N, C-alpha and C positions, 0 to 999 in steps of 0.2 A: 504494500499499499503505499510505502514510501512517506511522501511528503503530502499526497493527494488528500488523505483524510483530514490533516490538522488545518490544510487549506478550504477543506469543505467546511469545516467546523469555523472557521472565521470568517468564509462567507456567508454563513447561516446567522452567525452572531451580527455580523454587520447588516444583514436583510432586516434581522429584529430590531436592532437600534433605529433603521430606517423607519419599520413600521411604528414603532414608538413615536417617532419624531412627527409622521405624517398624519397617524391616525390614533395616537395615543395608546395603542395595543395592537395586537395581533388582528388584523380584520382577513379572514380566510379569502375572502371574496374579492380583494384588493390585489392587484398585481404584486406588490411587494409581500403582502401576507402569503400569496401562492409561493413565489420565491422563498420565503421564510420558511415554509413547511417543507416544501420539496427539498432544500438544501438541508433541513433538520433530519428527515426521514433517511437522505442517504448519509449525512454524517454518521447516525445512528447503525445503519445497517452495515457501512464499510468498517466500521468500529468493532464491531463483533468479533469478528474473526482475527484481530490484533492481539496477540498475545506477547507484549513487551517482555512480561516478567514469568513467562512460561504456564501461567494458569489463570483463570477467571479472576478478574481484581475489582476494585471499586469502578474503574470507567466503564466495565460491562454491565455491573449493576445500574448505574446511571444511566448507561443506553437504552437497558430494558425498561427502566422507570420512566425515561421521556416518551420512548414508543408507547408505553402504556398509557401515559397522560394524554398524548397526542391521539389516542384511539378514543379515549373517553372525552376529549373536546370535539373530535370529529363527529361522534355518534350524536353527543348532545347537541351540536350545532346543524347537523342533517336532518336529525328524525325528530326532536323536539321530545325525545321518550320521556324525559323527565318532566313534562309539562312547563308548570312557571320557572323552573329552577334550570331549566336546559341553558338558559342564556348566561347564567350566573356560573353555570358549570363548566360550558364551554370556555370563557373568561379565566376563570381560576385555572383549569386545566391549560389553556395555552401558555398563561403566566408560569406554572409550573414548568414546563418544557423549557422557557426561557430562563428559568433560576438555574435547572439542571444542566442546559447548554452553558449557560456562563460560567459556572464552577468549573465543568470540564475544559471549557476553552482556557482560561485563567492558568489552571493547573498545567495544562498539556503545555500552552504556549510558555510560561515561565519555566517548567522543567525541561526543554528543550530548546530552546534558543536563547542566544546563539548556539549553534551546536558544538562548537569548541569549548565553551565554557557557559553553561545555561545560568540564568540568573538564579535560579533556585535550585538546590541539589537533589531535593526530595519533595515527593507531594504533601509529607507529612511536617514541612517547616511551616514554623509560627508565622512567616509573613503570609502564607497562602490560607491558614485560618481567619487572619485579620480581613484578607481581601474576600472571602467568603462570606463573613460577617457584614462587610460592607455590601456585598451583592444580596444579602438576605433583607437588609433593611432597605434598600433600594427596591426590591422585589414587593415589599410591604407597602412601600409608599405608593407605587406605581400601581399594583392591584386595587389598593384601596381607593385611589383616585378614579380609576377606570370604573370599579363596581359602582361608586358615588354617581358618575356620570350615567352609568345605565339606569340606575334607580331614578333618577331625575328625568330621563327621556321616556 
């Protein structure tokens, strides 16, 4: 997979940022929303067969959880099977995909780049825990704002 997988992940992350700026969230019917979804799924699927340390690890679990959140968002948005809660479940699930993608992207990028001397030596480094906490705070703020906008409309 080489660099194709991390580049896909960065592309998915960039399209998510564009979707947040453009629509305040992941809007699956918009062009940038569709780009995010396709690049997210491609990133997760291409990441599953990568075994950097010889076994299934946290990146694999994050990929499976991301795909599960995507499926829940897709089903809730397409079918309305959850009634009035469908729109909220769709929104929350897409935000969960973004949080998991963000954590994975930051971790993989900082532990791989630059190739000769990565900025962070290990996925367990304290700086990554601080960055993950920052992503969690941004997730909570963004999700709350989008849910409030949904409720108001």
